[in-house]
ZAVO-277097 format. One record per atom (N, C-alpha, C): residue in three letters; y, x, z; atom name. Coordinates in pm, whole numbers. Each point is the difference from the previous one (the first is absolute). Example, Ala and Ser with C-alpha at 12.3 -4.5 7.8 and 13.67 -1.06 7.14 Angstrom:
2
<"ala",<-569,1319,780>,"N">
<"ala",<119,-89,0>,"CA">
<"ala",<120,90,0>,"C">
<"ser",<105,-35,-72>,"N">
<"ser",<119,82,6>,"CA">
<"ser",<109,-77,73>,"C">
This chain:
96
<"met",<-125,79,7>,"N">
<"met",<129,-92,9>,"CA">
<"met",<121,99,-9>,"C">
<"lys",<-19,103,58>,"N">
<"lys",<136,96,-2>,"CA">
<"lys",<43,61,-149>,"C">
<"gln",<-113,3,-80>,"N">
<"gln",<53,37,-123>,"CA">
<"gln",<61,-93,-90>,"C">
<"leu",<-48,-132,26>,"N">
<"leu",<51,-130,-60>,"CA">
<"leu",<147,15,65>,"C">
<"glu",<22,6,113>,"N">
<"glu",<144,-12,51>,"CA">
<"glu",<84,116,-48>,"C">
<"asp",<-53,95,-7>,"N">
<"asp",<90,140,-74>,"CA">
<"asp",<43,-41,-124>,"C">
<"ile",<-72,-55,-92>,"N">
<"ile",<5,-45,-132>,"CA">
<"ile",<102,-129,-9>,"C">
<"tyr",<-24,-86,81>,"N">
<"tyr",<88,-112,21>,"CA">
<"tyr",<138,46,9>,"C">
<"asn",<21,93,104>,"N">
<"asn",<121,54,52>,"CA">
<"asn",<84,65,-125>,"C">
<"arg",<-95,76,-64>,"N">
<"arg",<70,65,-107>,"CA">
<"arg",<57,-100,-106>,"C">
<"val",<-75,-104,-12>,"N">
<"val",<31,-87,-106>,"CA">
<"val",<148,-77,39>,"C">
<"val",<-21,-24,137>,"N">
<"val",<139,-58,64>,"CA">
<"val",<117,71,-7>,"C">
<"glu",<-41,143,10>,"N">
<"glu",<122,78,9>,"CA">
<"glu",<61,5,-165>,"C">
<"ala",<-107,20,-92>,"N">
<"ala",<52,0,-126>,"CA">
<"ala",<55,-114,-52>,"C">
<"thr",<-10,-124,66>,"N">
<"thr",<39,-135,-59>,"CA">
<"thr",<136,-1,54>,"C">
<"leu",<24,60,132>,"N">
<"leu",<126,-16,62>,"CA">
<"leu",<115,101,-86>,"C">
<"glu",<-61,124,-19>,"N">
<"glu",<99,73,-96>,"CA">
<"glu",<12,-54,-120>,"C">
<"ala",<-105,-66,-68>,"N">
<"ala",<31,-51,-131>,"CA">
<"ala",<103,-111,3>,"C">
<"ser",<-6,-63,85>,"N">
<"ser",<94,-138,28>,"CA">
<"ser",<120,11,52>,"C">
<"gly",<11,92,86>,"N">
<"gly",<112,15,81>,"CA">
<"gly",<10,-80,135>,"C">
<"leu",<-90,-64,34>,"N">
<"leu",<-20,-103,99>,"CA">
<"leu",<-19,91,130>,"C">
<"thr",<39,-75,113>,"N">
<"thr",<-72,53,123>,"CA">
<"thr",<-124,-50,37>,"C">
<"phe",<-65,35,96>,"N">
<"phe",<-137,-39,20>,"CA">
<"phe",<12,-158,44>,"C">
<"glu",<96,-20,96>,"N">
<"glu",<28,-132,45>,"CA">
<"glu",<5,-109,-120>,"C">
<"gln",<105,40,-103>,"N">
<"gln",<10,-82,-116>,"CA">
<"gln",<-128,-24,-78>,"C">
<"leu",<-88,125,-8>,"N">
<"leu",<-88,-18,-71>,"CA">
<"leu",<-112,-108,41>,"C">
<"ala",<-9,17,140>,"N">
<"ala",<-100,-86,80>,"CA">
<"ala",<78,-144,37>,"C">
<"thr",<99,-20,-14>,"N">
<"thr",<48,-156,42>,"CA">
<"thr",<96,-52,-96>,"C">
<"ser",<62,71,-89>,"N">
<"ser",<132,-67,-66>,"CA">
<"ser",<-76,-97,-107>,"C">
<"arg",<73,-91,-35>,"N">
<"arg",<-35,-108,-87>,"CA">
<"arg",<71,9,-142>,"C">
<"thr",<69,111,-14>,"N">
<"thr",<79,29,-105>,"CA">
<"thr",<-87,46,-112>,"C">
<"glu",<33,-37,-134>,"N">
<"glu",<-63,25,-124>,"CA">
<"glu",<-71,161,10>,"C">
<"arg",<116,59,33>,"N">
<"arg",<-50,166,-21>,"CA">
<"arg",<-112,32,106>,"C">
<"ser",<5,-56,112>,"N">
<"ser",<-80,23,102>,"CA">
<"ser",<-153,-64,-32>,"C">
<"val",<11,-117,-56>,"N">
<"val",<-144,-54,-37>,"CA">
<"val",<-65,78,-103>,"C">
<"ile",<86,54,-103>,"N">
<"ile",<-40,67,-110>,"CA">
<"ile",<-69,139,35>,"C">
<"ala",<81,56,105>,"N">
<"ala",<-40,136,71>,"CA">
<"ala",<-155,-21,73>,"C">
<"arg",<-8,-123,85>,"N">
<"arg",<-132,-13,32>,"CA">
<"arg",<-98,-53,-103>,"C">
<"val",<16,-34,-120>,"N">
<"val",<-91,-22,-94>,"CA">
<"val",<-43,121,-63>,"C">
<"val",<107,84,-7>,"N">
<"val",<-30,147,-67>,"CA">
<"val",<-75,71,103>,"C">
<"met",<14,6,116>,"N">
<"met",<-80,54,110>,"CA">
<"met",<-148,-51,-12>,"C">
<"ile",<-11,-140,4>,"N">
<"ile",<-138,-37,6>,"CA">
<"ile",<-78,34,-124>,"C">
<"asn",<75,-7,-91>,"N">
<"asn",<-64,25,-161>,"CA">
<"asn",<-32,136,-11>,"C">
<"thr",<65,97,69>,"N">
<"thr",<0,134,-13>,"CA">
<"thr",<-142,38,95>,"C">
<"leu",<-19,-51,124>,"N">
<"leu",<-100,7,67>,"CA">
<"leu",<-139,-38,-51>,"C">
<"ile",<21,-132,-54>,"N">
<"ile",<-129,-68,-73>,"CA">
<"ile",<-40,108,-129>,"C">
<"glu",<74,55,-84>,"N">
<"glu",<-7,92,-100>,"CA">
<"glu",<-94,138,63>,"C">
<"ile",<51,39,132>,"N">
<"ile",<-52,102,81>,"CA">
<"ile",<-156,-30,2>,"C">
<"gly",<-34,-128,41>,"N">
<"gly",<-119,-37,45>,"CA">
<"gly",<-16,-76,126>,"C">
<"phe",<131,-31,66>,"N">
<"phe",<-27,-75,118>,"CA">
<"phe",<-32,-152,-29>,"C">
<"thr",<-83,-53,71>,"N">
<"thr",<-18,-162,-14>,"CA">
<"thr",<111,-71,91>,"C">
<"glu",<10,-140,-37>,"N">
<"glu",<82,-86,95>,"CA">
<"glu",<-20,13,137>,"C">
<"phe",<-139,28,25>,"N">
<"phe",<-56,13,155>,"CA">
<"phe",<63,134,68>,"C">
<"asp",<-10,101,-85>,"N">
<"asp",<56,129,31>,"CA">
<"asp",<153,23,18>,"C">
<"ile",<70,-76,-94>,"N">
<"ile",<128,-15,23>,"CA">
<"ile",<72,-73,131>,"C">
<"ala",<-76,-127,18>,"N">
<"ala",<36,-64,114>,"CA">
<"ala",<-25,66,131>,"C">
<"ala",<-95,82,-1>,"N">
<"ala",<-43,60,127>,"CA">
<"ala",<82,104,19>,"C">
<"val",<47,87,-90>,"N">
<"val",<134,106,34>,"CA">
<"val",<134,-30,2>,"C">
<"ser",<23,-122,-56>,"N">
<"ser",<131,-47,-13>,"CA">
<"ser",<54,-91,111>,"C">
<"gly",<-125,-78,30>,"N">
<"gly",<56,-95,106>,"CA">
<"gly",<34,-153,-71>,"C">
<"met",<5,11,-127>,"N">
<"met",<14,-129,-87>,"CA">
<"met",<-131,-72,10>,"C">
<"ser",<32,-148,-24>,"N">
<"ser",<-136,-61,14>,"CA">
<"ser",<-77,18,-155>,"C">
<"gln",<-121,-9,-3>,"N">
<"gln",<-68,13,-124>,"CA">
<"gln",<63,-115,-103>,"C">
<"gln",<25,-117,43>,"N">
<"gln",<56,-92,-66>,"CA">
<"gln",<139,37,-72>,"C">
<"arg",<83,62,82>,"N">
<"arg",<126,58,-61>,"CA">
<"arg",<-26,127,-81>,"C">
<"val",<-97,59,5>,"N">
<"val",<-18,113,-91>,"CA">
<"val",<-47,-58,-132>,"C">
<"asn",<-99,-78,7>,"N">
<"asn",<-40,-91,-123>,"CA">
<"asn",<108,-71,-65>,"C">
<"ser",<103,-46,73>,"N">
<"ser",<110,-67,-73>,"CA">
<"ser",<90,89,-67>,"C">
<"leu",<28,123,58>,"N">
<"leu",<74,101,-74>,"CA">
<"leu",<-63,48,-118>,"C">
<"lys",<-159,47,15>,"N">
<"lys",<-77,33,-104>,"CA">
<"lys",<18,-80,-137>,"C">
<"asn",<-37,-150,50>,"N">
<"asn",<20,-84,-128>,"CA">
<"asn",<127,-35,-51>,"C">
<"ser",<105,30,79>,"N">
<"ser",<135,-3,-79>,"CA">
<"ser",<39,125,-84>,"C">
<"ala",<-75,115,14>,"N">
<"ala",<44,122,-57>,"CA">
<"ala",<24,-31,-176>,"C">
<"lys",<-118,-62,-34>,"N">
<"lys",<16,-26,-153>,"CA">
<"lys",<124,-61,-58>,"C">
<"tyr",<65,-77,94>,"N">
<"tyr",<137,-59,-37>,"CA">
<"tyr",<113,96,50>,"C">
<"arg",<-7,51,116>,"N">
<"arg",<92,78,44>,"CA">
<"arg",<45,130,-40>,"C">
<"leu",<-129,61,-68>,"N">
<"leu",<14,130,-60>,"CA">
<"leu",<41,15,-127>,"C">
<"lys",<43,-126,-69>,"N">
<"lys",<44,-3,-149>,"CA">
<"lys",<153,53,6>,"C">
<"gly",<82,-26,105>,"N">
<"gly",<126,40,-11>,"CA">
<"gly",<30,141,-16>,"C">
<"leu",<102,48,-55>,"N">
<"leu",<40,142,-8>,"CA">
<"leu",<23,90,130>,"C">
<"ser",<61,-64,85>,"N">
<"ser",<23,69,140>,"CA">
<"ser",<-140,21,68>,"C">
<"ala",<-84,-125,-15>,"N">
<"ala",<-143,2,66>,"CA">
<"ala",<-78,120,-53>,"C">
<"arg",<-3,10,-137>,"N">
<"arg",<-65,89,-79>,"CA">
<"arg",<27,162,28>,"C">
<"ile",<136,28,6>,"N">
<"ile",<61,105,43>,"CA">
<"ile",<-41,36,129>,"C">
<"met",<0,-98,100>,"N">
<"met",<-32,47,135>,"CA">
<"met",<-150,21,5>,"C">
<"his",<-74,-66,-63>,"N">
<"his",<-147,9,20>,"CA">
<"his",<-30,140,-79>,"C">
<"glu",<53,46,-103>,"N">
<"glu",<-24,131,-64>,"CA">
<"glu",<68,107,75>,"C">
<"glu",<88,-9,82>,"N">
<"glu",<64,83,89>,"CA">
<"glu",<-81,26,133>,"C">
<"val",<-81,-104,35>,"N">
<"val",<-88,9,98>,"CA">
<"val",<-121,73,-40>,"C">
<"arg",<-52,-10,-104>,"N">
<"arg",<-106,65,-57>,"CA">
<"arg",<21,133,-25>,"C">
<"lys",<122,31,-62>,"N">
<"lys",<35,156,11>,"CA">
<"lys",<18,80,116>,"C">
<"arg",<34,-66,123>,"N">
<"arg",<24,54,121>,"CA">
<"arg",<-161,13,55>,"C">
<"met",<-82,-94,-28>,"N">
<"met",<-116,15,50>,"CA">
<"met",<-88,114,-52>,"C">
<"arg",<19,26,-144>,"N">
<"arg",<-79,107,-72>,"CA">
<"arg",<68,127,50>,"C">
<"lys",<128,-3,31>,"N">
<"lys",<52,143,78>,"CA">
<"lys",<-62,52,106>,"C">
<"glu",<-61,-106,87>,"N">
<"glu",<-57,45,118>,"CA">
<"glu",<-146,32,25>,"C">
């Protein structure tokens, strides 16, 4: 579980850097930018190989919330700013 937590923390850090948000904003804000950042974070974790259960376990989010964010990715990641943020998170993850 420690390894999953370490990877999760790296993805969170990359998402915060790419989005310009604080952790508080990422975790609780309902602004469009914050929601997109959460979707990018969840999508990145799933691309790495995390399951919804894994994400819920390390993030504190409910599995239902993780599923909701995952399912909204195909719509939310179509916007230019979302695609740029997603690519930036991917780049930052490749560097580490």
